[in-house]
N, C-alpha and C positions, 0 to 999 in steps of 0.2 A: 467372829471370824472361826473357820474350822477347816480342816485339813480338803484339799481339791484332789489327794492322791487315794485311791482305791489300794487298801490295805489287801486286796486278793492277790494272791502269788509272791507276798512278802512272808519270810519265815517267822516264827511267833519271837525270834529278838528283835527284827526290825520294825514289826508291828508295836510292839512294846516302846521301842525308842519314836518311832511317829506319833504314838498315842501320848507319851510324856514330852515332846516335843510341843504339843498343841495344848498341853494342860500344864503350864509353867507357874500358874499364879498371878502374873501380871499380863495384861494384853497386849504389853509391847514387848515381851521376850515369847511368848504365845507366838507373835507374828514374825520375830527373827527367827527364831528356832524352828517354827512349824514350816515357814516357806522353804526354809533351806532343806529340811527333813523331805517336805515334797519334791523338792527339785533333786535332791541327792540319796536317799536312804536305799534306794534300790542298788545305787551301784558302788556303795562306799566299800572297801575291802575291808576284810574282818578288822584288822587293824585299824582303819579308821573309824569302825562303826564302835570299837572300843574306845576309841577317843572320843567320839562324840556322845556315847553314854558317859564317859566321865564328865565332859562339858555338862550332861544334863544334871549330873550332882551340882555343879557349883551355884551358887546363890543367884537369883534373879538381879540384885543390887549391883554384885561383882560383875556380872555378866555384861549388864548394861552400860555400867564403866568402862569396861574394856572396849566396848564396839563404838562408845561416841568419844574415847579417848582420854577421859578425866583420868585414868589407872592405867598403869603399865599391864599387860597381861601375863598373868604367873607364868615364869618360863616354864612349868612343868605342864602347862594346855599349849605353848606356844610350837603346836606340831602342825602337820600340812591340813588336817580338818577343821582346825581353827583359822588359819590363815584363809582356807576355802570359804568359810561361813563370813569372815569378816569381809572378805573381797565381795562377795555375794550380798551382803548386806549394803555395803556401800556402792554397789553398782545398780542397786534396785531400789533407792530411796523414793 
């Protein structure tokens, strides 16, 4: 699976984040992060983009545990962009 969003018109930072979202290391997290990025990357504020970039640095194992609820999200990442991604993931199962 790959992005359905054209990166045309995105600044270099957003293009890089979109690429990283779709190339995580596990297909499950590619799907979660990539689909969210496709839907939201263009409209993220600079602060939310920074938070999304921080989430891209979290391991797939840890992110997956947060999404399925087997571990509590690290409070440092419990910000609006995480909450939006979590809600997006659970509404589009």
